[in-house]
PyMOL CGO cylinders between C-alpha atoms (Angstrom):
from pymol import cmd
from pymol.cgo import CYLINDER

trace = [
    CYLINDER, 1.14, 9.82, 17.27, 4.77, 8.34, 16.09, 0.3, 1, 1, 1, 1, 1, 1,
    CYLINDER, 4.77, 8.34, 16.09, 3.26, 4.94, 15.43, 0.3, 1, 1, 1, 1, 1, 1,
    CYLINDER, 3.26, 4.94, 15.43, 0.54, 5.60, 13.16, 0.3, 1, 1, 1, 1, 1, 1,
    CYLINDER, 0.54, 5.60, 13.16, 3.01, 8.50, 11.26, 0.3, 1, 1, 1, 1, 1, 1,
    CYLINDER, 3.01, 8.50, 11.26, 5.15, 4.97, 11.47, 0.3, 1, 1, 1, 1, 1, 1,
    CYLINDER, 5.15, 4.97, 11.47, 3.12, 3.01, 9.60, 0.3, 1, 1, 1, 1, 1, 1,
    CYLINDER, 3.12, 3.01, 9.60, 2.33, 5.23, 7.03, 0.3, 1, 1, 1, 1, 1, 1,
    CYLINDER, 2.33, 5.23, 7.03, 5.50, 6.58, 6.00, 0.3, 1, 1, 1, 1, 1, 1,
    CYLINDER, 5.50, 6.58, 6.00, 6.56, 2.56, 5.76, 0.3, 1, 1, 1, 1, 1, 1,
    CYLINDER, 6.56, 2.56, 5.76, 2.64, 2.03, 3.76, 0.3, 1, 1, 1, 1, 1, 1,
    CYLINDER, 2.64, 2.03, 3.76, 3.87, 4.38, 1.68, 0.3, 1, 1, 1, 1, 1, 1,
    CYLINDER, 3.87, 4.38, 1.68, 7.78, 2.95, 0.99, 0.3, 1, 1, 1, 1, 1, 1,
    CYLINDER, 7.78, 2.95, 0.99, 5.87, -0.33, 1.05, 0.3, 1, 1, 1, 1, 1, 1,
    CYLINDER, 5.87, -0.33, 1.05, 2.91, 0.80, -1.74, 0.3, 1, 1, 1, 1, 1, 1,
    CYLINDER, 2.91, 0.80, -1.74, 5.52, 1.67, -3.63, 0.3, 1, 1, 1, 1, 1, 1,
    CYLINDER, 5.52, 1.67, -3.63, 7.50, -1.17, -4.20, 0.3, 1, 1, 1, 1, 1, 1,
    CYLINDER, 7.50, -1.17, -4.20, 4.72, -3.57, -4.82, 0.3, 1, 1, 1, 1, 1, 1,
    CYLINDER, 4.72, -3.57, -4.82, 3.20, -0.99, -7.44, 0.3, 1, 1, 1, 1, 1, 1,
    CYLINDER, 3.20, -0.99, -7.44, 7.24, -2.01, -9.16, 0.3, 1, 1, 1, 1, 1, 1,
    CYLINDER, 7.24, -2.01, -9.16, 6.82, -5.60, -8.22, 0.3, 1, 1, 1, 1, 1, 1,
    CYLINDER, 6.82, -5.60, -8.22, 3.00, -6.02, -9.50, 0.3, 1, 1, 1, 1, 1, 1,
    CYLINDER, 3.00, -6.02, -9.50, 2.49, -3.32, -11.44, 0.3, 1, 1, 1, 1, 1, 1,
    CYLINDER, 2.49, -3.32, -11.44, -0.71, -1.93, -12.84, 0.3, 1, 1, 1, 1, 1, 1,
    CYLINDER, -0.71, -1.93, -12.84, -3.46, -4.94, -11.81, 0.3, 1, 1, 1, 1, 1, 1,
    CYLINDER, -3.46, -4.94, -11.81, -6.75, -2.89, -10.74, 0.3, 1, 1, 1, 1, 1, 1,
    CYLINDER, -6.75, -2.89, -10.74, -9.40, -2.83, -11.17, 0.3, 1, 1, 1, 1, 1, 1,
    CYLINDER, -9.40, -2.83, -11.17, -9.27, -7.26, -11.66, 0.3, 1, 1, 1, 1, 1, 1,
    CYLINDER, -9.27, -7.26, -11.66, -10.41, -8.75, -14.67, 0.3, 1, 1, 1, 1, 1, 1,
    CYLINDER, -10.41, -8.75, -14.67, -11.02, -5.42, -17.03, 0.3, 1, 1, 1, 1, 1, 1,
    CYLINDER, -11.02, -5.42, -17.03, -9.25, -4.17, -20.45, 0.3, 1, 1, 1, 1, 1, 1,
    CYLINDER, -9.25, -4.17, -20.45, -9.65, -0.87, -18.27, 0.3, 1, 1, 1, 1, 1, 1,
    CYLINDER, -9.65, -0.87, -18.27, -6.27, 0.03, -16.13, 0.3, 1, 1, 1, 1, 1, 1,
    CYLINDER, -6.27, 0.03, -16.13, -6.77, 2.44, -13.88, 0.3, 1, 1, 1, 1, 1, 1,
    CYLINDER, -6.77, 2.44, -13.88, -4.12, 5.30, -13.96, 0.3, 1, 1, 1, 1, 1, 1,
    CYLINDER, -4.12, 5.30, -13.96, -0.44, 4.06, -11.80, 0.3, 1, 1, 1, 1, 1, 1,
    CYLINDER, -0.44, 4.06, -11.80, -1.46, 6.79, -8.74, 0.3, 1, 1, 1, 1, 1, 1,
    CYLINDER, -1.46, 6.79, -8.74, -4.97, 4.92, -8.16, 0.3, 1, 1, 1, 1, 1, 1,
    CYLINDER, -4.97, 4.92, -8.16, -2.54, 2.14, -7.58, 0.3, 1, 1, 1, 1, 1, 1,
    CYLINDER, -2.54, 2.14, -7.58, -0.16, 3.12, -6.37, 0.3, 1, 1, 1, 1, 1, 1,
    CYLINDER, -0.16, 3.12, -6.37, -2.74, 4.69, -3.79, 0.3, 1, 1, 1, 1, 1, 1,
    CYLINDER, -2.74, 4.69, -3.79, -4.93, 1.11, -3.35, 0.3, 1, 1, 1, 1, 1, 1,
    CYLINDER, -4.93, 1.11, -3.35, -1.79, -0.66, -2.52, 0.3, 1, 1, 1, 1, 1, 1,
    CYLINDER, -1.79, -0.66, -2.52, -0.88, 2.33, 0.31, 0.3, 1, 1, 1, 1, 1, 1,
    CYLINDER, -0.88, 2.33, 0.31, -4.40, 1.28, 1.45, 0.3, 1, 1, 1, 1, 1, 1,
    CYLINDER, -4.40, 1.28, 1.45, -4.20, -2.19, 1.52, 0.3, 1, 1, 1, 1, 1, 1,
    CYLINDER, -4.20, -2.19, 1.52, -0.78, -1.79, 3.31, 0.3, 1, 1, 1, 1, 1, 1,
    CYLINDER, -0.78, -1.79, 3.31, -2.00, -0.02, 6.09, 0.3, 1, 1, 1, 1, 1, 1,
    CYLINDER, -2.00, -0.02, 6.09, -3.57, -2.15, 8.28, 0.3, 1, 1, 1, 1, 1, 1,
    CYLINDER, -3.57, -2.15, 8.28, -1.78, -5.56, 8.34, 0.3, 1, 1, 1, 1, 1, 1,
    CYLINDER, -1.78, -5.56, 8.34, 2.17, -3.03, 8.90, 0.3, 1, 1, 1, 1, 1, 1,
    CYLINDER, 2.17, -3.03, 8.90, 0.22, -1.51, 11.82, 0.3, 1, 1, 1, 1, 1, 1,
    CYLINDER, 0.22, -1.51, 11.82, -0.62, -4.61, 13.26, 0.3, 1, 1, 1, 1, 1, 1,
    CYLINDER, -0.62, -4.61, 13.26, 2.43, -5.91, 12.84, 0.3, 1, 1, 1, 1, 1, 1,
    CYLINDER, 2.43, -5.91, 12.84, 4.04, -2.53, 14.57, 0.3, 1, 1, 1, 1, 1, 1,
    CYLINDER, 4.04, -2.53, 14.57, 1.69, -2.97, 17.47, 0.3, 1, 1, 1, 1, 1, 1,
    CYLINDER, 1.69, -2.97, 17.47, 2.11, -5.96, 18.03, 0.3, 1, 1, 1, 1, 1, 1,
    CYLINDER, 2.11, -5.96, 18.03, 6.15, -5.98, 18.33, 0.3, 1, 1, 1, 1, 1, 1,
    CYLINDER, 6.15, -5.98, 18.33, 6.57, -2.60, 20.03, 0.3, 1, 1, 1, 1, 1, 1,
]
cmd.load_cgo(trace, "trace")
């Protein structure tokens, strides 16, 4: 359970940092862009699996 909580917290933090660096990019190749909250959520979801696997293999 702790592994999942650590993964979620790190994903949220890194998703916010990614949004600050990259910005509102989704949906790609469209003039209309989603609001910031949706972009941050998408970045968090994209980062969940890599962070989980990294933590799982390190610990």
